[in-house]
LUMZA-945658 format. One line per field, with one value per atom (N, C-alpha, C): residue number from 1; atom name; x, z, y. Coordinates in steps of 0.2 Angstrom, whole numbers, plus 5000, padded with zeros to 4 digits. Example, Ala and Ser with C-alpha at 12.3 -4.5 7.8 and 13.67 -1.06 7.14 Angstrom:
<pts>
n <- [1 / 1 / 1 / 2 / 2 / 2]
atom <- [N / CA / C / N / CA / C]
x <- [5066 / 5062 / 5066 / 5064 / 5068 / 5064]
z <- [5039 / 5039 / 5039 / 5035 / 5036 / 5039]
y <- [4972 / 4978 / 4984 / 4989 / 4995 / 5000]
</pts>
This chain:
<pts>
n <- [1 / 1 / 1 / 2 / 2 / 2 / 3 / 3 / 3 / 4 / 4 / 4 / 5 / 5 / 5 / 6 / 6 / 6 / 7 / 7 / 7 / 8 / 8 / 8 / 9 / 9 / 9 / 10 / 10 / 10 / 11 / 11 / 11 / 12 / 12 / 12 / 13 / 13 / 13 / 14 / 14 / 14 / 15 / 15 / 15 / 16 / 16 / 16 / 17 / 17 / 17 / 18 / 18 / 18 / 19 / 19 / 19 / 20 / 20 / 20 / 21 / 21 / 21 / 22 / 22 / 22 / 23 / 23 / 23 / 24 / 24 / 24 / 25 / 25 / 25 / 26 / 26 / 26 / 27 / 27 / 27 / 28 / 28 / 28 / 29 / 29 / 29 / 30 / 30 / 30 / 31 / 31 / 31 / 32 / 32 / 32 / 33 / 33 / 33 / 34 / 34 / 34 / 35 / 35 / 35 / 36 / 36 / 36 / 37 / 37 / 37 / 38 / 38 / 38 / 39 / 39 / 39 / 40 / 40 / 40 / 41 / 41 / 41 / 42 / 42 / 42 / 43 / 43 / 43 / 44 / 44 / 44 / 45 / 45 / 45 / 46 / 46 / 46 / 47 / 47 / 47 / 48 / 48 / 48 / 49 / 49 / 49 / 50 / 50 / 50 / 51 / 51 / 51 / 52 / 52 / 52 / 53 / 53 / 53 / 54 / 54 / 54 / 55 / 55 / 55 / 56 / 56 / 56 / 57 / 57 / 57 / 58 / 58 / 58 / 59 / 59 / 59 / 60 / 60 / 60 / 61 / 61 / 61 / 62 / 62 / 62 / 63 / 63 / 63 / 64 / 64 / 64 / 65 / 65 / 65 / 66 / 66 / 66 / 67 / 67 / 67 / 68 / 68 / 68 / 69 / 69 / 69 / 70 / 70 / 70 / 71 / 71 / 71 / 72 / 72 / 72 / 73 / 73 / 73 / 74 / 74 / 74 / 75 / 75 / 75 / 76 / 76 / 76 / 77 / 77 / 77 / 78 / 78 / 78 / 79 / 79 / 79 / 80 / 80 / 80 / 81 / 81 / 81 / 82 / 82 / 82 / 83 / 83 / 83 / 84 / 84 / 84 / 85 / 85 / 85 / 86 / 86 / 86 / 87 / 87 / 87 / 88 / 88 / 88 / 89 / 89 / 89 / 90 / 90 / 90 / 91 / 91 / 91 / 92 / 92 / 92 / 93 / 93 / 93 / 94 / 94 / 94 / 95 / 95 / 95 / 96 / 96 / 96 / 97 / 97 / 97 / 98 / 98 / 98 / 99 / 99 / 99 / 100 / 100 / 100 / 101 / 101 / 101 / 102 / 102 / 102 / 103 / 103 / 103 / 104 / 104 / 104 / 105 / 105 / 105 / 106 / 106 / 106 / 107 / 107 / 107 / 108 / 108 / 108 / 109 / 109 / 109 / 110 / 110 / 110 / 111 / 111 / 111 / 112 / 112 / 112 / 113 / 113 / 113 / 114 / 114 / 114 / 115 / 115 / 115 / 116 / 116 / 116 / 117 / 117 / 117 / 118 / 118 / 118]
atom <- [N / CA / C / N / CA / C / N / CA / C / N / CA / C / N / CA / C / N / CA / C / N / CA / C / N / CA / C / N / CA / C / N / CA / C / N / CA / C / N / CA / C / N / CA / C / N / CA / C / N / CA / C / N / CA / C / N / CA / C / N / CA / C / N / CA / C / N / CA / C / N / CA / C / N / CA / C / N / CA / C / N / CA / C / N / CA / C / N / CA / C / N / CA / C / N / CA / C / N / CA / C / N / CA / C / N / CA / C / N / CA / C / N / CA / C / N / CA / C / N / CA / C / N / CA / C / N / CA / C / N / CA / C / N / CA / C / N / CA / C / N / CA / C / N / CA / C / N / CA / C / N / CA / C / N / CA / C / N / CA / C / N / CA / C / N / CA / C / N / CA / C / N / CA / C / N / CA / C / N / CA / C / N / CA / C / N / CA / C / N / CA / C / N / CA / C / N / CA / C / N / CA / C / N / CA / C / N / CA / C / N / CA / C / N / CA / C / N / CA / C / N / CA / C / N / CA / C / N / CA / C / N / CA / C / N / CA / C / N / CA / C / N / CA / C / N / CA / C / N / CA / C / N / CA / C / N / CA / C / N / CA / C / N / CA / C / N / CA / C / N / CA / C / N / CA / C / N / CA / C / N / CA / C / N / CA / C / N / CA / C / N / CA / C / N / CA / C / N / CA / C / N / CA / C / N / CA / C / N / CA / C / N / CA / C / N / CA / C / N / CA / C / N / CA / C / N / CA / C / N / CA / C / N / CA / C / N / CA / C / N / CA / C / N / CA / C / N / CA / C / N / CA / C / N / CA / C / N / CA / C / N / CA / C / N / CA / C / N / CA / C / N / CA / C / N / CA / C / N / CA / C / N / CA / C / N / CA / C / N / CA / C / N / CA / C / N / CA / C / N / CA / C / N / CA / C / N / CA / C / N / CA / C]
x <- [4910 / 4915 / 4914 / 4914 / 4914 / 4907 / 4902 / 4896 / 4895 / 4898 / 4898 / 4902 / 4908 / 4912 / 4908 / 4905 / 4901 / 4895 / 4892 / 4887 / 4890 / 4895 / 4898 / 4900 / 4903 / 4905 / 4899 / 4894 / 4887 / 4885 / 4885 / 4882 / 4887 / 4893 / 4898 / 4898 / 4895 / 4895 / 4890 / 4891 / 4887 / 4881 / 4875 / 4869 / 4869 / 4866 / 4866 / 4862 / 4865 / 4862 / 4856 / 4853 / 4848 / 4842 / 4840 / 4834 / 4834 / 4840 / 4840 / 4840 / 4843 / 4842 / 4835 / 4832 / 4825 / 4820 / 4822 / 4817 / 4812 / 4815 / 4811 / 4814 / 4809 / 4812 / 4810 / 4815 / 4814 / 4813 / 4808 / 4808 / 4814 / 4815 / 4822 / 4822 / 4828 / 4829 / 4825 / 4822 / 4819 / 4822 / 4823 / 4826 / 4822 / 4816 / 4812 / 4807 / 4806 / 4801 / 4795 / 4789 / 4783 / 4781 / 4777 / 4774 / 4771 / 4767 / 4764 / 4768 / 4774 / 4779 / 4782 / 4784 / 4787 / 4782 / 4776 / 4771 / 4770 / 4771 / 4771 / 4777 / 4782 / 4788 / 4788 / 4792 / 4793 / 4799 / 4799 / 4805 / 4812 / 4813 / 4819 / 4821 / 4816 / 4818 / 4819 / 4815 / 4816 / 4823 / 4825 / 4832 / 4837 / 4837 / 4842 / 4842 / 4836 / 4836 / 4840 / 4838 / 4841 / 4849 / 4851 / 4858 / 4862 / 4859 / 4861 / 4862 / 4857 / 4857 / 4862 / 4863 / 4869 / 4876 / 4877 / 4883 / 4884 / 4879 / 4879 / 4881 / 4878 / 4880 / 4887 / 4889 / 4896 / 4901 / 4899 / 4904 / 4904 / 4898 / 4897 / 4901 / 4901 / 4904 / 4912 / 4914 / 4921 / 4924 / 4920 / 4921 / 4921 / 4917 / 4916 / 4923 / 4925 / 4931 / 4937 / 4937 / 4943 / 4943 / 4937 / 4937 / 4938 / 4936 / 4937 / 4945 / 4948 / 4955 / 4959 / 4957 / 4960 / 4959 / 4953 / 4952 / 4956 / 4957 / 4961 / 4968 / 4971 / 4977 / 4978 / 4973 / 4974 / 4974 / 4969 / 4969 / 4976 / 4979 / 4985 / 4991 / 4991 / 4995 / 4994 / 4988 / 4986 / 4989 / 4988 / 4990 / 4997 / 5001 / 5008 / 5011 / 5007 / 5009 / 5008 / 5002 / 5001 / 5006 / 5008 / 5013 / 5020 / 5022 / 5028 / 5027 / 5022 / 5021 / 5021 / 5018 / 5019 / 5026 / 5030 / 5037 / 5041 / 5040 / 5043 / 5042 / 5035 / 5033 / 5037 / 5037 / 5040 / 5047 / 5050 / 5058 / 5059 / 5056 / 5057 / 5055 / 5050 / 5048 / 5054 / 5057 / 5062 / 5068 / 5070 / 5076 / 5075 / 5069 / 5068 / 5069 / 5066 / 5066 / 5074 / 5078 / 5085 / 5088 / 5087 / 5090 / 5088 / 5082 / 5080 / 5083 / 5085 / 5088 / 5095 / 5098 / 5105 / 5106 / 5101 / 5101 / 5101 / 5101 / 5101 / 5094 / 5092 / 5086 / 5087 / 5083 / 5083 / 5078 / 5080 / 5075 / 5072 / 5066 / 5062 / 5059 / 5061 / 5059 / 5051 / 5048 / 5041 / 5040 / 5035 / 5034 / 5032 / 5029 / 5027 / 5033 / 5038 / 5044 / 5049 / 5048 / 5053 / 5051 / 5055 / 5054 / 5055 / 5050 / 5051 / 5055 / 5059 / 5063 / 5060 / 5061 / 5058 / 5063]
z <- [6301 / 6305 / 6312 / 6314 / 6320 / 6324 / 6320 / 6323 / 6325 / 6320 / 6322 / 6328 / 6329 / 6335 / 6341 / 6341 / 6346 / 6348 / 6343 / 6345 / 6348 / 6346 / 6349 / 6356 / 6357 / 6364 / 6369 / 6366 / 6370 / 6372 / 6367 / 6369 / 6374 / 6374 / 6379 / 6386 / 6386 / 6393 / 6397 / 6403 / 6408 / 6409 / 6409 / 6411 / 6418 / 6419 / 6426 / 6430 / 6436 / 6441 / 6445 / 6442 / 6445 / 6446 / 6441 / 6440 / 6446 / 6448 / 6453 / 6460 / 6461 / 6467 / 6468 / 6463 / 6464 / 6464 / 6461 / 6461 / 6455 / 6449 / 6443 / 6438 / 6434 / 6429 / 6422 / 6418 / 6412 / 6407 / 6402 / 6396 / 6392 / 6388 / 6384 / 6380 / 6379 / 6375 / 6377 / 6383 / 6385 / 6391 / 6391 / 6397 / 6400 / 6397 / 6399 / 6404 / 6409 / 6414 / 6412 / 6413 / 6411 / 6417 / 6416 / 6421 / 6427 / 6425 / 6430 / 6434 / 6432 / 6436 / 6440 / 6438 / 6442 / 6448 / 6446 / 6451 / 6457 / 6455 / 6460 / 6464 / 6463 / 6467 / 6473 / 6478 / 6484 / 6483 / 6487 / 6486 / 6486 / 6490 / 6491 / 6484 / 6481 / 6474 / 6469 / 6469 / 6464 / 6465 / 6472 / 6473 / 6471 / 6471 / 6468 / 6461 / 6458 / 6450 / 6448 / 6452 / 6451 / 6452 / 6457 / 6458 / 6453 / 6451 / 6445 / 6439 / 6437 / 6431 / 6432 / 6438 / 6439 / 6437 / 6440 / 6439 / 6432 / 6428 / 6421 / 6417 / 6419 / 6416 / 6417 / 6423 / 6424 / 6420 / 6420 / 6416 / 6409 / 6406 / 6399 / 6398 / 6402 / 6402 / 6402 / 6406 / 6406 / 6400 / 6397 / 6391 / 6385 / 6385 / 6380 / 6380 / 6386 / 6387 / 6384 / 6386 / 6384 / 6376 / 6373 / 6366 / 6362 / 6365 / 6362 / 6363 / 6368 / 6369 / 6364 / 6363 / 6358 / 6351 / 6349 / 6343 / 6342 / 6347 / 6346 / 6345 / 6348 / 6347 / 6340 / 6337 / 6330 / 6325 / 6327 / 6322 / 6322 / 6328 / 6328 / 6325 / 6325 / 6322 / 6314 / 6312 / 6305 / 6302 / 6306 / 6304 / 6304 / 6308 / 6308 / 6302 / 6300 / 6294 / 6288 / 6288 / 6282 / 6281 / 6286 / 6286 / 6284 / 6286 / 6284 / 6276 / 6274 / 6267 / 6263 / 6265 / 6262 / 6261 / 6267 / 6267 / 6262 / 6262 / 6257 / 6250 / 6249 / 6242 / 6240 / 6244 / 6242 / 6241 / 6246 / 6245 / 6238 / 6237 / 6230 / 6224 / 6225 / 6219 / 6218 / 6224 / 6223 / 6221 / 6223 / 6221 / 6213 / 6211 / 6204 / 6200 / 6202 / 6199 / 6198 / 6203 / 6203 / 6198 / 6198 / 6194 / 6187 / 6185 / 6178 / 6176 / 6181 / 6179 / 6177 / 6180 / 6179 / 6173 / 6170 / 6164 / 6165 / 6171 / 6172 / 6175 / 6175 / 6178 / 6184 / 6189 / 6195 / 6195 / 6197 / 6197 / 6204 / 6204 / 6211 / 6212 / 6217 / 6218 / 6220 / 6218 / 6219 / 6226 / 6229 / 6237 / 6239 / 6235 / 6238 / 6238 / 6234 / 6234 / 6239 / 6242 / 6247 / 6254 / 6259 / 6265 / 6270 / 6273 / 6278 / 6284 / 6286 / 6292 / 6298 / 6303 / 6309 / 6314]
y <- [4701 / 4697 / 4700 / 4706 / 4709 / 4707 / 4707 / 4706 / 4698 / 4694 / 4687 / 4686 / 4689 / 4688 / 4691 / 4696 / 4699 / 4694 / 4691 / 4686 / 4680 / 4678 / 4672 / 4673 / 4679 / 4681 / 4682 / 4685 / 4686 / 4679 / 4674 / 4667 / 4664 / 4665 / 4662 / 4665 / 4671 / 4674 / 4670 / 4670 / 4667 / 4671 / 4667 / 4671 / 4673 / 4678 / 4681 / 4676 / 4675 / 4671 / 4674 / 4679 / 4683 / 4679 / 4675 / 4671 / 4666 / 4663 / 4659 / 4662 / 4668 / 4672 / 4674 / 4677 / 4680 / 4674 / 4668 / 4663 / 4663 / 4666 / 4666 / 4662 / 4659 / 4655 / 4658 / 4660 / 4663 / 4658 / 4659 / 4655 / 4655 / 4650 / 4650 / 4656 / 4659 / 4664 / 4671 / 4671 / 4677 / 4679 / 4686 / 4689 / 4695 / 4696 / 4702 / 4699 / 4704 / 4702 / 4706 / 4703 / 4706 / 4711 / 4716 / 4720 / 4717 / 4712 / 4708 / 4704 / 4701 / 4698 / 4703 / 4709 / 4714 / 4716 / 4717 / 4719 / 4714 / 4707 / 4702 / 4701 / 4704 / 4704 / 4708 / 4706 / 4711 / 4716 / 4720 / 4725 / 4722 / 4717 / 4714 / 4711 / 4708 / 4705 / 4710 / 4715 / 4721 / 4724 / 4725 / 4728 / 4723 / 4717 / 4712 / 4713 / 4714 / 4715 / 4721 / 4727 / 4733 / 4733 / 4730 / 4729 / 4725 / 4720 / 4716 / 4720 / 4724 / 4728 / 4733 / 4736 / 4741 / 4738 / 4732 / 4728 / 4726 / 4725 / 4723 / 4730 / 4735 / 4742 / 4743 / 4743 / 4744 / 4740 / 4733 / 4729 / 4730 / 4732 / 4734 / 4741 / 4745 / 4751 / 4750 / 4746 / 4744 / 4741 / 4736 / 4733 / 4739 / 4743 / 4748 / 4753 / 4755 / 4759 / 4755 / 4749 / 4745 / 4744 / 4743 / 4743 / 4749 / 4755 / 4761 / 4763 / 4761 / 4762 / 4758 / 4752 / 4748 / 4751 / 4753 / 4756 / 4762 / 4766 / 4772 / 4770 / 4765 / 4763 / 4760 / 4757 / 4754 / 4760 / 4765 / 4771 / 4775 / 4775 / 4779 / 4775 / 4768 / 4764 / 4765 / 4765 / 4765 / 4772 / 4777 / 4784 / 4784 / 4781 / 4781 / 4777 / 4772 / 4768 / 4772 / 4776 / 4780 / 4786 / 4788 / 4794 / 4791 / 4785 / 4782 / 4780 / 4778 / 4777 / 4783 / 4788 / 4795 / 4797 / 4797 / 4799 / 4795 / 4788 / 4784 / 4786 / 4787 / 4789 / 4795 / 4800 / 4807 / 4806 / 4802 / 4801 / 4797 / 4792 / 4789 / 4793 / 4797 / 4802 / 4807 / 4810 / 4814 / 4811 / 4805 / 4801 / 4800 / 4798 / 4797 / 4803 / 4809 / 4815 / 4817 / 4816 / 4818 / 4814 / 4808 / 4803 / 4804 / 4806 / 4808 / 4814 / 4819 / 4825 / 4824 / 4819 / 4817 / 4813 / 4811 / 4807 / 4799 / 4797 / 4790 / 4788 / 4782 / 4780 / 4776 / 4776 / 4773 / 4767 / 4762 / 4756 / 4756 / 4757 / 4757 / 4750 / 4747 / 4740 / 4740 / 4735 / 4734 / 4733 / 4737 / 4737 / 4730 / 4726 / 4719 / 4714 / 4716 / 4712 / 4713 / 4719 / 4721 / 4719 / 4718 / 4716 / 4722 / 4724 / 4730 / 4728 / 4733 / 4731 / 4735 / 4732 / 4735 / 4736]
</pts>
């Protein structure tokens, strides 16, 4: 699922206008430059390519940091939920144990049938 989403996002991203700036036409679905093509370029064209690559790296790094922060937030939220579940399980277990010692039984509602409050 995540890979499909990444592929869709990759296809939706605009292609770098570097080909138009440098004056190179890429064949469809090819983004690599051959050694011969690079050798035939002048320093200014090569510098434009280098600058574009640096800006792409910076953009990808920013995206990576954003996704890592989002992942960390989701992990923290998941950990919090797991702790809440563990606390409720212990509470219900203790309540059930106390009730069984008193001789009465406690009906524990099915978790899927209860509505959690926020």
